[in-house]
C-alpha positions as CSV (number, residue, x, y, z in Angstrom):
1,M,0.0,0.0,0.0
2,M,1.4,3.3,-1.1
3,I,0.7,6.6,0.5
4,E,1.3,9.8,-1.4
5,I,1.8,13.0,0.4
6,N,1.6,16.4,-1.3
7,L,4.5,18.4,-0.2
8,L,3.8,21.4,-2.5
9,P,1.6,23.9,-0.9
10,G,-1.4,25.1,-2.9
11,A,-1.3,22.2,-5.3
12,R,-4.7,20.8,-4.1
13,K,-6.4,24.2,-4.4
14,K,-4.9,24.7,-7.9
15,G,-6.4,21.4,-9.0
16,K,-9.8,22.3,-7.6
17,S,-9.6,25.7,-9.1
18,A,-8.7,24.2,-12.5
19,G,-11.7,21.9,-12.4
20,G,-14.0,24.7,-11.3
21,G,-12.6,27.0,-14.1
22,I,-13.8,24.6,-16.8
23,S,-17.3,24.6,-15.3
24,L,-17.5,28.3,-15.0
25,G,-16.2,28.8,-18.6
26,S,-18.9,26.6,-20.1
27,L,-21.6,28.4,-18.1
28,S,-20.3,31.8,-19.2
29,A,-20.2,30.7,-22.8
30,L,-23.8,29.5,-22.6
31,A,-24.8,32.8,-21.0
32,A,-23.0,34.7,-23.7
33,G,-24.9,32.7,-26.4
34,I,-28.3,33.3,-24.9
35,R,-27.6,37.0,-24.7
36,D,-26.9,37.1,-28.5
37,P,-29.7,39.4,-30.0
38,W,-29.7,37.6,-33.4
39,L,-30.5,34.3,-31.7
40,I,-33.2,35.9,-29.6
41,G,-34.7,37.5,-32.7
42,A,-34.7,34.2,-34.6
43,A,-36.4,32.4,-31.7
44,A,-39.0,35.2,-31.4
45,S,-39.7,35.1,-35.1
46,V,-40.3,31.4,-35.0
47,V,-42.7,31.8,-32.1
48,V,-44.6,34.6,-33.9
49,S,-44.8,32.6,-37.2
50,V,-46.2,29.6,-35.4
51,A,-48.8,31.8,-33.7
52,A,-49.7,33.6,-37.0
53,V,-50.1,30.3,-38.8
54,G,-52.4,29.0,-36.1
55,L,-54.5,32.2,-36.2
56,L,-54.8,32.1,-40.0
57,F,-55.7,28.4,-39.9
58,S,-58.5,29.1,-37.4
59,A,-59.8,32.1,-39.3
60,Q,-59.8,30.2,-42.6
61,S,-61.5,27.2,-41.1
62,A,-64.3,29.4,-39.7
63,R,-64.6,31.2,-43.0
64,A,-64.9,27.9,-44.9
65,T,-67.6,26.7,-42.5
66,E,-69.5,30.0,-43.0
67,L,-69.2,29.8,-46.8
68,G,-70.3,26.2,-46.8
69,T,-73.4,27.1,-44.8
70,R,-74.2,30.0,-47.2
71,V,-73.7,27.7,-50.2
72,E,-76.2,25.2,-48.9
73,K,-78.7,27.9,-48.2
74,A,-78.2,29.4,-51.7
75,V,-78.8,26.0,-53.3
76,R,-82.0,25.5,-51.3
77,D,-83.2,29.0,-52.3
78,S,-82.2,28.4,-55.9
79,T,-84.2,25.2,-56.0
80,R,-87.2,26.9,-54.5
81,Y,-87.0,29.9,-56.7
82,A,-86.5,27.8,-59.8
83,K,-89.9,26.2,-59.2
84,V,-91.5,29.6,-58.6
85,L,-90.0,31.0,-61.8
86,S,-91.0,27.9,-63.8
87,A,-94.6,28.4,-62.6
88,R,-94.5,32.1,-63.4
89,H,-93.2,31.5,-66.9
90,K,-95.9,28.9,-67.5
91,L,-98.6,31.3,-66.4
92,T,-97.1,34.1,-68.5
93,A,-97.1,31.9,-71.6
94,E,-100.7,31.0,-71.0
95,R,-101.7,34.6,-70.6
96,D,-99.8,35.6,-73.8
97,S,-101.6,32.8,-75.6
98,V,-105.0,33.9,-74.5
99,M,-104.2,37.6,-75.3
100,R,-103.0,36.5,-78.7
101,Q,-106.2,34.6,-79.4
102,L,-108.3,37.5,-78.3
103,Q,-106.3,39.8,-80.6
104,I,-106.8,37.5,-83.5
105,I,-110.6,37.4,-82.8
106,R,-110.6,41.2,-82.6
107,T,-108.7,41.5,-85.9
108,I,-111.1,39.3,-87.7
109,D,-114.1,41.0,-86.2
110,D,-112.8,44.5,-87.0
111,N,-111.8,43.8,-90.6
112,R,-114.6,41.5,-91.9
113,Y,-116.8,44.5,-92.8
114,N,-114.2,46.7,-94.5
115,W,-115.3,45.9,-98.0
116,A,-118.9,46.3,-97.1
117,H,-118.2,49.8,-95.8
118,I,-116.1,50.7,-98.9
119,L,-118.8,49.5,-101.3
120,D,-121.5,51.3,-99.4
121,E,-119.5,54.6,-99.5
122,V,-118.7,54.3,-103.2
123,S,-122.3,53.6,-103.9
124,R,-123.3,56.7,-102.0
125,A,-120.7,59.0,-103.5
126,L,-121.4,57.8,-107.1
127,P,-123.1,60.8,-109.0
128,A,-125.6,60.6,-111.8
129,Y,-124.5,59.7,-115.3
130,T,-121.4,57.9,-113.9
131,W,-120.9,54.2,-113.8
132,L,-118.0,51.9,-112.7
133,T,-116.4,49.1,-114.7
134,V,-113.6,47.8,-112.4
135,M,-113.1,47.9,-108.7
136,E,-110.3,45.8,-107.2
137,Q,-107.9,45.6,-104.3
138,T,-104.3,46.9,-105.1
139,T,-102.6,46.1,-101.8
140,K,-101.3,42.6,-101.0
141,T,-103.8,40.4,-99.4
142,P,-102.7,40.1,-95.7
143,L,-102.0,36.7,-94.2
144,P,-104.5,35.2,-91.8
145,P,-104.3,36.7,-88.4
146,G,-101.7,35.2,-86.2
147,M,-99.3,34.3,-89.1
148,D,-96.0,36.1,-89.4
149,S,-95.3,37.3,-93.0
150,T,-91.6,36.3,-92.6
151,E,-92.4,32.9,-91.1
152,T,-92.6,31.1,-94.4
153,T,-89.5,32.7,-95.9
154,Q,-87.2,32.6,-92.9
155,A,-88.4,29.5,-91.2
156,P,-85.4,27.3,-92.1
157,K,-82.9,30.1,-91.1
158,A,-84.7,30.8,-87.9
159,A,-84.7,27.1,-87.0
160,K,-81.0,26.9,-87.4
161,E,-80.3,30.0,-85.4
162,K,-82.6,28.8,-82.6
163,K,-80.5,25.7,-82.1
164,G,-77.5,27.8,-81.2
165,K,-79.3,29.9,-78.7
166,D,-79.9,29.1,-75.1
167,T,-83.2,27.4,-74.4
168,D,-83.9,29.9,-71.6
169,E,-83.7,32.9,-73.9
170,K,-87.1,34.4,-74.5
171,A,-88.1,34.8,-78.1
172,P,-89.6,38.2,-79.0
173,A,-93.3,38.2,-79.2
174,D,-94.7,38.7,-82.7
175,T,-97.2,41.4,-83.3
176,I,-100.6,41.3,-85.0
177,T,-101.6,44.2,-87.2
178,V,-105.2,45.0,-86.3
179,H,-105.9,47.1,-89.3
180,P,-103.7,46.1,-92.3
181,P,-103.5,48.6,-95.1
182,L,-106.2,48.2,-97.7
183,G,-105.9,50.0,-101.0
184,F,-108.2,49.7,-104.0
185,R,-108.6,50.9,-107.6
186,I,-111.7,52.2,-109.2
187,V,-112.2,52.4,-113.0
188,G,-115.3,54.0,-114.3
189,Q,-116.8,56.2,-117.0
190,T,-118.9,59.4,-117.0
191,V,-120.4,61.7,-119.5
192,D,-119.8,64.8,-117.3
193,I,-116.3,65.8,-116.2
194,Q,-117.9,67.7,-113.2
195,A,-119.4,64.5,-112.0
196,L,-115.9,63.0,-111.7
197,T,-114.8,65.9,-109.5
198,L,-118.0,65.5,-107.4
199,F,-117.3,61.8,-107.1
200,M,-113.8,62.3,-105.8
201,R,-114.9,65.0,-103.4
202,Q,-117.6,62.8,-101.9
203,L,-115.3,59.8,-101.6
204,E,-112.7,61.9,-99.7
205,S,-115.4,63.2,-97.3
206,S,-116.3,59.6,-96.3
207,P,-115.0,58.4,-92.9
208,F,-114.1,55.1,-94.5
209,V,-112.1,56.3,-97.5
210,Q,-108.9,58.3,-97.7
211,K,-106.1,59.4,-100.1
212,V,-108.4,59.5,-103.2
213,S,-106.3,60.4,-106.2
214,L,-106.9,60.5,-110.0
215,S,-104.4,58.2,-111.8
216,K,-105.6,58.4,-115.3
217,S,-108.4,60.2,-117.3
218,E,-109.0,59.9,-121.1
219,I,-111.8,60.3,-123.6
220,V,-113.2,57.0,-125.0
221,I,-116.0,56.2,-127.4
222,V,-118.8,54.1,-126.0
223,E,-121.7,53.3,-128.4
224,G,-120.8,56.2,-130.6
225,K,-120.6,58.8,-127.8
226,D,-117.6,60.4,-126.2
227,V,-117.3,59.6,-122.5
228,T,-114.6,60.2,-119.9
229,Q,-112.9,57.1,-118.6
230,F,-111.1,57.6,-115.3
231,E,-109.1,55.6,-112.9
232,L,-109.0,56.4,-109.2
233,H,-106.8,55.0,-106.3
234,A,-107.9,55.2,-102.7
235,E,-107.3,53.5,-99.4
236,Y,-109.5,52.3,-96.6
237,E,-109.6,54.5,-93.5
238,V,-110.4,53.3,-90.0
239,P,-113.4,55.4,-88.9
240,P,-113.2,57.4,-85.7
241,P,-115.0,56.0,-82.6
242,G,-118.7,56.5,-82.7
243,V,-119.2,56.2,-86.5
244,V,-119.7,52.4,-86.4
245,R,-122.1,51.2,-83.7
246,T,-122.1,47.5,-82.7
247,T,-124.7,45.7,-80.8
248,P,-124.4,42.2,-79.3
249,L,-126.3,39.5,-81.1
250,V,-128.7,37.7,-78.8
251,V,-129.9,34.4,-80.0
252,P,-132.7,32.8,-77.9
253,V,-132.0,29.2,-76.9
254,R,-135.0,26.9,-76.7
């Protein structure tokens, strides 16, 4: 057994102080690293970034939930309103159909006596020693009420264009002319030129005839006598209210 004796004074303290110096140095180095402002800033930025990401995630989640609820409500409202709009469009189409049928009936009823009025007024205005040889319509005969004049000529083109359009697009409503223009020509003969002037004046004063004009006048020989042959052009005029009185037709039913 060997016993060592330290004969140098202060050697034990120096050893202890050396061991303690290493411990204090490491602690001071760690303290110096923590006090570094760049390291503190980096740590703080990491903490702030994590907190911001968490807040943004929470806000976006709440926003997504709110938007999902609103979308579901909008879909329900759209379904309900679609049914309401479909019923409204159906009722509007039925109303337009009824109004169109009434308009067609009105057109037929208002125009069926036009020629009767014209013939009556011409007969009243015809003076003595004057007779007519020709009386005919000069304007184009209108199509039956409810038919579009461009329907027959543009039907193929319209059908092709309609295929490219949206089915929900509303087509423009066609119109019905209640009183289509009606022009006529009168050819007659007279033995007195003053009778022709009187005839034109009386026709022009009629509430059913307008725009009376003399197109041609010449002397012809009829049965060995000189007579004046004339040609007049005029148009039918819609009379003002009160001239034509209508009464309902009552038919007794047995």
